[in-house]
KETITI-873501 format. One line per field, with one value per residue (C-alpha): x, y, z. Coordinates in Angstrom, 2 decimals, m for minus. Each point is the difference from the previous one (the first is absolute). Layout:
BEGIN
px	c(X ...)
py	c(Y ...)
pz	c(Z ...)
This chain:
BEGIN
px	c(m16.38 3.31 2.96 1.19 3.39 3.10 2.93 3.49 3.03 3.20 3.46 2.67 3.64 0.52 m2.31 m2.83 m3.39 m3.09 m3.49 m2.05 m3.67 m1.03 m3.03 m0.05 0.21 2.75 3.04 3.60 0.09 m2.87 1.79 3.12 m2.09 m1.26 3.50 1.34 m2.09 0.83 3.69 0.97 1.45 m1.28 m1.91 2.32 3.00 m1.54 1.09 m2.19 1.52 m1.82 2.53 m0.37 m2.50 m0.08 0.21 m3.47 m1.51 1.69 m1.41 m3.48 m0.49 2.66 0.85 m3.63 m0.62 3.00 m0.75 m3.47 1.53 2.21 m2.92 m2.04 2.81 0.26 m3.75 0.33 2.36 m1.81 1.57 m0.67 2.04 2.73 0.18 0.25 2.82 1.92 m0.30 1.77 3.28 1.52 m1.96 0.47 2.88 m2.26 m2.25 3.02 1.30 m3.41 0.13 3.57 m1.13 m2.57 2.61 2.35 m2.80 m1.29 2.98 0.77 m3.62 m0.39 m3.14 2.08 2.40 m1.66 0.99 3.66 1.34 3.48 0.94 2.95 0.20 m1.39 m2.95 1.14 m0.91 2.97 m1.78 m2.27 m0.57 m3.35 0.34 0.28 m3.14 m1.80 0.98 m1.42 m3.35 0.19 m2.51 m2.64 m1.42 3.36 0.67 m3.35 0.30 3.46 m1.33 m2.98 2.24 2.55 m1.55 0.24 3.50 1.13 m1.61 1.68 3.40 0.24 0.82 3.70 1.29 2.41 m2.51 m2.45 2.71 0.84 m3.70 m0.24 3.00 m1.34 m3.41 1.74 1.97 m3.23 m1.59 m3.22 0.27 m0.77 m3.67 m3.10 m1.32 3.07 0.39 m3.67 0.79 2.45 m1.78 m2.97 1.99 2.93 m2.23 m1.17 3.63 0.97 m2.85 0.78 3.75 m0.43 m2.32 2.22 3.17 m1.71 m1.49 3.41 1.71 m2.64 m0.16 3.76 0.04 m3.02 1.45 3.08 m2.23 1.43 m1.73 0.04 m0.14 m2.56 m0.07 m3.59 m1.00 m2.21 m3.00 m0.35 m2.69 1.45 m2.11 1.90 3.25 m1.63 m1.31 3.63 1.23 1.21 m0.48 3.47 0.10 0.81 m1.06 2.95 0.13 3.20 0.44 1.85 0.61 1.01 m3.53 m0.13 3.43 m1.06 m3.19 2.00 2.46 m2.80 m0.78 m3.52 m1.20 m3.00 0.27 m2.33 2.31 3.06 m1.51 m0.69 3.63 1.27 m2.18 1.31 3.59 m0.96 m1.23 2.76 2.80 1.81 0.72 2.15 0.55 2.42 m1.30 m3.64 0.88 1.95 m2.93 m2.47 2.27 0.05 m3.80 0.06 0.60 m2.51 m2.12 m3.11 m1.02 m1.84 3.10 2.23 m2.34 m0.17 3.82 0.27 m2.62 1.82 3.28 m1.67 m1.77 2.98 2.95 0.19 0.66 3.49 1.75 3.40 0.45 m3.38 0.98 3.28 m1.75 m2.60 2.69 1.79 m3.13 m1.87 1.05 2.12 m2.39 2.88 0.87 m3.29 m1.44 m3.69 m1.65 m2.73 1.66 m2.64 m0.33 3.77 0.72 m2.75 1.62 3.41 m1.41 m1.65 3.28 2.38 m0.96 3.34 2.14 2.49 m0.83 m3.71 0.60 2.20 m2.68 m2.63 2.24 1.13 m3.49 m0.65 1.04 m0.14 m3.04 m3.24 m1.48 m2.42 2.82 2.07 m2.84 m0.38 3.67 m0.57 m2.85 2.29 2.81 m2.32 m0.67 3.68 1.31 m0.99 1.87 3.00 3.32 m0.55 3.46 0.13 m3.44 1.09 3.24 m1.79 m2.66 2.61 1.99 m3.08 m0.98 3.40 0.51 1.56 m1.48 m1.22 m2.40 0.68 m1.49 m3.11 m3.49 m2.18 1.89 m2.96 0.00 3.71 m0.07 m2.83 1.97 3.06 m2.12 m1.30 3.48 1.63 m2.53 1.84 3.54 0.03 3.76 0.72 m2.35 1.48 3.57 m0.85 m1.61 2.79 2.51 m1.83 m0.61 3.45 0.82 2.19 m2.94 m1.95 m2.58 m2.96 1.35 0.24 m3.53 m1.44 1.84 m1.42 m3.53 0.45 1.38 m3.02 m2.25 1.55 2.41 m0.31 1.59 3.54 2.86 2.31 m2.71 m0.98 3.64 0.47 m3.05 1.03 3.47 m1.44 m2.16 2.91 1.22 m3.32 m1.73 m3.14 m2.50 1.88 0.57 m3.72 m0.78 2.61 m1.18 m3.57 1.23 1.96 m3.05 m2.07 2.58 0.45 m2.70 2.43 2.14 m2.76 1.82 3.17 m1.96 m1.90 3.18 1.73 m2.96 0.12 3.72 m0.64 m2.69 2.50 2.37 m2.53 m0.82 m3.55 m1.20 1.56 m1.54 m3.42 1.09 1.37 m3.20 m2.12 2.20 m0.26 m3.79 0.08 2.46 0.40 m1.76 m2.34 1.83 3.38 1.73 2.62 m2.48 m2.42 2.70 1.19 m3.50 m0.68 3.35 m0.81 m3.42 1.65 1.64 m3.29 m0.03 3.38 m0.68 m3.32 1.69 2.89 m1.46 m3.78 m2.48 0.40 2.78 m1.90 m3.11 2.03 1.66 m3.39 m1.31 3.01 m0.73 m3.66 1.09 2.66 m0.54 m2.19 m2.96 2.02 2.61 m2.69 m1.60 3.37 0.90 m3.41 0.26 3.41 m1.29 m3.13 1.92 2.45 m2.77 m2.15 3.02 1.14 m3.57 m0.16 3.24 m0.77 m3.76 0.77 m3.38 1.45 1.45 m3.48 m1.31 2.84 m0.75 m3.72 0.66 2.29 m2.52 m2.81 1.94 1.45 m2.62 2.79 m0.62 0.92 1.47 0.12 3.42 m1.23 m2.94 2.28 2.36 m2.82 m1.26 3.38 m0.85 m2.91 2.57 1.50 m0.43 m0.56 m3.79 0.38 2.07 m2.57 m2.81 1.75 0.81 m3.60 m1.30 2.49 m0.94 m3.70 0.47 2.29 m2.52 m1.67 3.39 1.16 m0.78 m2.62 0.79 3.64 m1.06 m2.31 2.80 2.32 m2.63 m0.72 3.72 0.09 m3.00 1.38 3.70 0.51 0.67 m1.26 m3.63 m0.27 1.26 m2.42 m2.98 0.97 0.24 m3.37 m1.65 1.38 m0.71 m3.75 0.87 2.64 m2.34 m2.73 2.46 0.82 m3.67 0.23 0.35 3.53 0.29 2.60 m1.81 m2.80 2.19 2.45 m2.72 m1.42 3.42 0.38 m3.39 1.11 2.50 m1.95 2.27 m0.78 m3.60 m1.46 2.32)
py	c(62.67 m1.81 1.24 m2.91 1.62 m0.04 2.39 m1.49 2.08 m0.78 1.47 0.14 m0.57 3.75 0.57 1.37 m1.32 m0.69 m0.97 m2.14 m0.92 m3.40 m2.25 m2.14 m3.16 1.34 m2.12 1.13 0.29 2.49 1.93 0.18 1.35 2.83 0.67 0.23 3.12 1.47 m0.84 m0.04 m3.50 m2.54 m2.89 m2.53 1.47 0.46 m2.03 0.52 m1.10 m0.28 0.21 m1.05 m2.86 m2.05 m3.79 m0.19 2.15 m2.19 m3.17 1.46 1.66 m0.75 m3.68 m1.23 2.11 m1.32 m3.57 0.38 1.47 m3.08 m2.41 2.01 m0.15 m3.80 m0.31 1.84 m2.61 m2.28 m3.33 0.71 3.24 m1.78 m2.71 2.60 1.77 m3.24 m1.01 3.10 m0.77 3.46 2.39 3.81 1.14 1.86 m3.05 m2.24 2.36 m0.03 m3.79 0.16 2.21 m2.63 m2.75 1.64 0.34 m3.59 m2.15 m0.88 m0.80 m3.68 m0.29 0.70 m2.91 m2.03 2.62 m1.05 3.55 m0.02 2.69 0.71 0.02 3.53 m0.77 1.68 m1.93 m1.41 0.58 2.94 m0.54 m0.69 m3.77 0.47 2.16 m2.68 m2.61 2.28 m0.11 m3.73 m0.82 2.77 m1.45 0.14 3.51 1.40 m1.74 1.53 3.44 m0.45 m1.09 2.79 2.16 m2.80 m0.91 3.59 0.04 m3.31 1.19 m2.54 2.63 0.74 3.56 m0.35 m1.14 2.69 2.63 m1.26 0.13 3.54 1.14 m1.55 1.65 3.34 m0.35 m0.52 3.08 1.09 m3.00 m2.23 0.96 m2.16 2.33 m0.36 m3.72 m0.56 1.07 m2.92 m2.72 m0.34 m2.33 2.42 2.82 m2.16 m1.00 3.68 1.02 m2.84 0.71 3.72 m0.70 m2.82 2.11 2.78 m2.47 m1.58 3.37 1.32 m3.26 m0.11 3.64 m0.50 m3.20 1.96 2.57 2.85 2.98 m0.24 2.30 m1.25 0.90 0.46 m2.39 1.17 m2.37 0.26 2.28 3.19 m0.47 m3.18 1.95 2.96 m2.42 m0.95 3.60 1.02 3.45 1.10 m2.26 1.68 m0.78 0.96 0.51 m0.92 0.70 m2.81 m0.27 m3.68 m1.31 2.07 m1.27 m3.61 0.45 1.39 m2.88 m2.57 m1.54 m0.92 3.24 1.46 3.29 1.76 m0.90 0.96 3.41 0.47 m0.88 2.47 2.75 m0.84 0.40 3.39 1.05 m1.52 m0.45 3.32 m1.10 m2.80 1.80 m1.93 m3.50 0.96 2.03 m2.87 m2.32 2.47 0.63 m3.72 0.14 2.89 m2.49 m2.62 m1.68 1.27 3.58 0.38 m1.02 2.33 2.90 m0.84 m0.07 3.32 1.62 m1.28 1.56 3.31 m0.03 m1.02 1.79 3.67 1.20 1.09 m2.51 m1.01 m2.90 m1.37 0.31 m1.82 m2.95 m0.21 0.03 m2.88 m2.16 0.80 m1.78 1.72 0.18 0.49 m3.69 m1.04 m1.41 m0.84 1.95 2.65 3.39 2.70 m0.20 m0.43 3.15 1.90 m0.91 1.14 3.33 0.42 m0.70 2.24 1.05 1.76 m2.91 m1.09 m3.66 0.65 1.65 m2.90 m2.51 1.83 0.40 m3.63 m1.27 2.18 m2.62 m3.21 m2.19 m0.08 3.07 0.66 m0.06 2.38 2.51 m0.16 1.00 2.74 1.50 0.27 1.36 2.80 0.81 0.36 1.48 3.60 0.21 m2.17 1.33 0.18 m1.10 m2.86 m1.10 m0.15 m1.77 m2.69 m0.51 m0.41 m2.39 m2.18 0.21 m1.31 m2.33 m3.14 m3.36 m3.26 0.47 3.70 2.18 m0.77 0.56 1.94 3.31 2.38 0.82 0.84 1.95 2.12 0.47 1.11 2.47 1.42 0.28 1.43 2.82 1.38 m1.01 m0.20 0.44 m2.84 m2.34 0.99 m0.50 m3.37 m1.31 1.28 m1.89 m3.20 0.80 m1.18 m3.08 m1.47 m0.45 m3.33 m0.08 m0.07 3.10 1.91 m1.01 0.90 3.33 0.84 m0.85 2.14 2.88 m0.13 0.07 2.78 2.10 2.62 m0.31 1.34 m0.73 m1.66 m2.39 m0.91 m0.59 m2.29 m2.08 m0.22 m1.17 m2.79 m1.53 m1.38 m2.50 m1.46 m3.20 0.30 m0.11 2.56 2.15 0.07 1.06 2.78 1.28 0.23 2.04 2.23 0.83 0.56 2.56 1.65 m0.38 1.65 m3.15 m2.07 m0.38 m1.19 m2.41 m1.56 m0.35 m1.68 m2.34 m1.01 m0.72 m2.02 m1.99 m1.22 m1.28 m1.29 m3.59 m1.30 0.89 3.45 0.79 m0.02 2.80 2.03 m0.40 1.09 3.05 0.87 m0.30 2.45 2.53 m0.27 2.93 m0.45 m0.44 m0.85 m1.74 m1.80 m1.59 m0.85 m1.65 m1.95 m1.31 m1.03 m1.79 m1.84 m1.03 m1.10 m2.80 m0.89 m3.69 m0.75 2.32 m1.72 m3.37 1.16 2.74 m0.18 2.62 2.75 1.87 m0.14 1.41 2.85 0.76 0.10 2.35 2.26 0.16 0.80 2.91 1.63 m1.34 1.04 m2.12 m1.94 m0.93 m1.05 m2.31 m1.48 m0.64 m1.47 m2.43 m1.19 m0.43 m1.93 m2.22 m0.87 m0.70 m2.10 m1.91 m0.90 m0.92 m2.37 m1.66 m0.34 0.32 2.33 0.92 2.94 1.40 m0.18 2.19 2.49 0.06 0.62 2.67 1.91 m0.10 1.10 2.81 1.54 m1.04 m1.71 m1.22 m3.66 m0.50 m2.92 m1.21 m0.36 m2.18 m2.08 m0.44 m1.20 m2.39 m1.72 m1.10 m2.06 m2.47 m0.83 m3.55 1.29 0.49 2.60 2.25 m0.41 0.90 3.15 1.14 m0.54 1.98 2.81 0.04 0.35 2.67 2.11 0.19 3.17 1.78 m1.07 m0.24 m2.76 m0.53 m0.59 m2.45 m1.82 m0.26 m1.51 m2.63 m0.87 m0.53 m2.45 m1.92 m0.16 m0.43 m1.80 m3.73 m0.45 m0.92 1.64 3.38 m0.01 m0.87 2.70 2.58 m1.14 0.53 3.55 0.95 0.86 2.21 1.84 0.45 1.36 2.40 1.37 0.90 m1.37 m3.36 m1.02 m1.47 m2.57 m1.22 m2.08 m1.83 m0.83 m1.54 m1.91 m1.35 m1.08 m1.71 m2.22 m1.65 m2.97 m0.11 3.62 0.41 m1.16 2.29)
pz	c(12.10 0.71 m2.05 m2.12 m0.65 2.16 0.22 m0.51 0.95 m1.88 0.43 m2.69 0.92 m0.45 2.96 m2.12 1.17 m2.11 0.99 m2.34 0.28 m1.31 0.32 3.11 m2.12 m2.30 m0.80 0.25 m3.80 0.13 2.74 m2.18 m2.87 2.24 1.31 m3.55 m0.46 3.39 0.29 m3.72 0.35 m2.55 1.57 m1.63 1.80 3.45 3.00 3.06 3.32 3.31 2.80 3.62 m0.42 3.21 0.00 1.58 m2.78 m2.61 1.57 0.43 m3.39 m2.58 0.41 m0.17 m3.10 m1.92 1.10 m1.51 m3.18 m0.33 0.38 m2.47 m2.59 0.33 m0.44 m3.33 m1.46 m2.43 m0.87 m3.67 0.13 1.94 m2.67 m2.77 1.83 0.62 m3.68 m1.31 m1.74 0.40 2.24 m0.13 2.25 2.47 0.37 0.57 2.70 1.67 0.21 1.30 2.90 1.00 m0.49 2.51 2.57 m0.24 m0.90 3.65 0.88 1.07 m2.11 m3.12 0.63 m2.75 m2.57 0.43 m0.21 1.45 2.53 2.22 3.78 0.34 m2.25 m3.26 m3.17 m1.89 m3.30 m0.87 m3.71 m1.67 0.45 3.75 m0.06 m2.00 2.58 2.70 m1.87 m0.76 2.75 0.14 3.23 1.81 m1.29 1.15 3.36 0.55 m0.86 2.36 2.87 m0.42 2.76 2.55 m1.19 0.66 3.46 0.92 m1.21 m2.84 m2.66 m0.38 m0.29 m2.96 m2.64 1.17 m0.31 m3.50 m0.97 1.41 m2.04 m3.20 0.50 0.64 m3.24 m1.92 1.58 m1.76 m2.32 3.00 0.30 m0.45 m2.71 m2.19 0.66 m0.88 m3.57 m0.15 2.00 2.33 2.26 m0.10 1.26 2.95 0.74 0.04 2.29 2.40 0.02 0.69 2.93 1.29 m0.10 1.93 2.47 0.64 0.42 2.44 1.94 0.57 1.18 2.27 1.45 1.03 1.73 m2.09 m1.49 m3.77 m3.00 m2.48 m3.71 m1.12 m2.78 m2.85 0.22 3.81 1.56 1.51 3.14 0.86 0.31 1.75 2.66 0.72 0.18 3.44 1.45 m1.02 m3.05 m3.28 m3.56 m2.20 m3.77 m1.83 m3.71 m1.80 m3.74 0.19 m0.66 m3.20 m1.02 0.56 m2.05 m2.93 0.18 m0.29 m3.36 1.08 1.61 m1.81 m1.85 2.47 2.90 m2.04 m0.79 3.71 0.75 m2.62 1.45 3.47 m1.19 m1.40 3.43 2.14 m2.51 0.54 3.58 m1.43 m3.23 m2.18 0.72 m0.62 m3.08 m1.54 0.55 m1.49 m2.99 m0.81 m0.43 m2.45 m2.81 1.14 m2.66 1.83 m0.84 3.32 1.96 m2.04 0.67 3.70 0.25 m1.84 2.23 3.10 m1.14 m0.85 3.37 2.15 m1.62 m0.83 m3.52 m1.06 2.29 m1.37 2.43 m1.05 m3.68 0.65 1.65 m2.77 m2.68 1.76 0.18 m3.21 m3.21 m2.61 m2.95 m2.46 0.47 m1.58 3.22 m0.48 2.82 0.22 0.28 0.46 3.80 0.38 m2.01 1.84 3.33 m1.26 m1.12 3.39 1.77 m1.97 m3.54 m0.62 1.22 m2.68 0.58 m0.39 m3.38 m1.10 1.04 m2.08 m3.05 0.29 m0.79 m3.06 m2.54 2.05 0.60 m1.93 m1.66 2.87 2.58 m2.12 m0.20 3.80 0.27 m2.59 2.02 3.04 m2.16 m1.06 3.65 0.93 m3.26 0.72 3.32 m0.88 m1.32 m3.77 m1.13 2.51 m1.15 m3.66 0.92 2.02 m2.65 m2.75 2.16 0.50 m3.68 m1.07 2.95 m1.40 0.75 m1.56 m2.87 m0.43 m1.23 2.07 m1.32 0.19 0.42 m0.06 3.74 0.29 m3.27 1.39 3.20 m1.97 m1.96 3.27 1.50 m3.14 m0.07 3.06 m1.00 m3.81 m0.36 2.41 m1.91 m3.38 1.18 1.57 m3.18 m2.28 2.13 m0.91 m3.67 m1.10 m2.10 2.76 2.38 m0.03 m2.76 2.37 1.76 m3.29 m1.00 3.40 0.06 m3.43 1.14 3.12 m2.05 m2.30 3.06 2.08 m2.10 m2.70 m3.43 m0.34 m2.43 2.53 1.12 m3.59 m0.93 3.00 m0.89 m3.66 1.00 2.13 m2.73 m2.03 2.58 1.10 m1.00 m2.08 2.87 2.09 m3.07 m0.78 3.57 m0.08 m3.39 1.25 2.97 m2.40 m2.11 3.15 1.19 m3.39 m2.69 m2.40 0.19 m1.63 m3.33 1.70 2.14 m2.91 m2.04 2.94 0.47 m3.65 0.30 3.17 m1.80 m2.57 2.72 2.50 0.83 m0.33 3.53 m0.10 m3.40 1.63 2.35 m2.90 m2.00 2.97 0.47 m3.70 0.13 2.89 m1.40 m3.80 m1.73 m2.94 m3.29 1.56 m2.88 2.06 2.37 m2.83 m2.09 3.04 0.74 m3.61 m0.26 3.21 m1.34 m3.23 1.99 1.64 m0.89 1.58 2.96 0.57 0.24 2.20 2.22 m0.18 m1.06 2.66 m1.82 m3.30 1.63 1.52 m3.35 m1.73 2.72 m0.56 m3.73 0.67 2.22 m2.19 m3.55 m2.93 m1.14 m2.55 2.57 2.45 m2.57 m0.91 3.64 0.71 m2.92 1.19 3.57 m1.00 m2.40 2.80 2.52 m2.33 m1.35 3.52 0.97 m2.99 1.13 3.72 0.63 2.93 1.55 1.92 m3.21 m1.50 2.81 m0.60 m3.73 0.51 2.63 m2.36 m2.84 2.27 1.71 m3.16 m2.59 m1.90 m3.55 m0.46 m3.46 m2.43 1.16 3.59 m1.09 m2.22 2.96 2.25 m2.68 0.04 3.52 m1.36 m1.39 3.39 1.22 3.54 0.30 2.75 m2.27 m2.79 2.40 1.27 m3.56 m1.13 2.98 m0.70 m3.70 0.82 2.69 m2.21 m2.84 1.37 m0.06 m3.46 m3.68 m0.31 m3.69 0.88 2.72 m2.46 m2.54 2.64 0.90 m3.68 m0.59 2.90 m1.36 m3.53 0.61 3.33 0.15 3.60 0.42 3.47 m1.25 m2.97 2.26 2.48 m2.79 m1.41 3.40 0.23 m3.62 0.41 3.01 m2.01 m2.98 2.27 1.61 m3.45 m0.65 m3.57 m1.73 m0.87 m3.50 1.11 3.11 m1.53 m2.59 2.78 2.16 m2.97 m0.81 3.64 m0.09 m2.91 2.32 1.42 3.03 0.99 m1.19 3.32 1.94)
């Protein structure tokens, strides 16, 4: 049986020799894949050079092959794909560059004269923008004919050197982006252009060397069969392997490279990067904050693979490239922080970068920073850790204090466990009335979170409360009671005093705080809430119902049954009175929700208040009031509701209000489970009115 595999001997520039076995019909790309395992050089970054190829071998084997490749590429071009490419208004940059390569190679061809593309004496196009490329494709027949005749034009010496050199340089700049596979994702015609140009450039280069009778060094091209090159190998010819990170760099600089190719490039930098350390590391670091999780992980793995742990130079480069999360930059941070910890976990800059993100960004980002803080906290200098955390917590900036603060508060608690005195001293320095209000409030919250109660701390917090606005004062008082439950009486008294001075919006905060902290039976808070509800009608008109609802909740929590009933009556009277004036449908929902949640008892005055809405000329208000009246019947005194409806029927002057009341009266009587002595006479009296009898 004939062995279908061949042995290929390759030498690295270090002199080390490898032998690879590949199938006899294997391509250069497949050979590179095998060499990647043997020589530890990623296939993307391999350059294979065959030295000492004679001009006769080039003419016999290589030139015919690449001529056939060119003809095959032209045959693949469909006029439909060419028309689609030409019609693009703004092609992707890599596709434009592909067309520019072809433009340089064909612009001096006599067949392309009709395209009217201007060029100078040496054959370089005067314009290389997209319009020039479109003119090149204006006549598909001329374009294809010029591409077909390129081989003969080269042999006859009709192709000038300068445009070919320019095309070669442009293709080299594109690197791995100038491949048929990548171009095919952009355009079918672009892929055929790329395949033709690559073969044509190689053909031209080999032809010129062979014509001069010189031996040449040939770089093996990926899609070409290995056997073709081996047939050209002389006895003393050598196949050399050169590792080059440039292809990986070019892939990562392309906006159109696919993620699979980008991951391959990142892995290649991990393997070869340390040989050109800083440049590769900077490029890898820039991908640690990519929007793609797979690419971030690949960049992190490459750094961990290529650079040893505890490397200060590596940490310095990463800190220069990676974003400063304390500025609020929107970037993923987990892989970046992981790379920093790999490089130098005890580096001062690494600690600052972790702490800087504890209270900046969204809540998820902050908790990522917290998880890394926990990893470095044990080994870091305790006092320095507290100092840096406090500095970040009170770092001034627009919109301070930032929210949420949970992550940095947890970090401070963790750090203060090892340096309590440092944390206490740092917070006391900020608990003084001369500091900005937000600093005092934040220091109080931090003290409640991480410190233990002591007289000096309580005195400092109490001194701060007198100079603060209502909102800040409420926040500080809540921190005070959290630190010292014994200060509850002082806190409630201060809240009651703040309530009397507060503006409408701030009163809501005070009421919520009182609901949270006021103890049962507290006379000051109860009196305050009842006084507030006593002004319910005016408050309802000026501020809305939220404060009244909070005050009633406060009374329910701390007051006796009599006080609860009194507060509830005032609340319901205010809500129903305002509903009768405005017909607010949302207020109706609030009213029903309160009655349902607290089994409230709707009294006579509330029904009378709703009945006043029946008189409104606006039919929408009347409709809302009637619906509210009916839906409140299960929560109230049906006899009182019946009496309110009878009064409307007997006393009102408006026909629409009397009819509305008459329609609701049977429902109210039924809800009372007994006949009302005034209901029937009222309906009979209404029936005597000839104008309303039909209604």
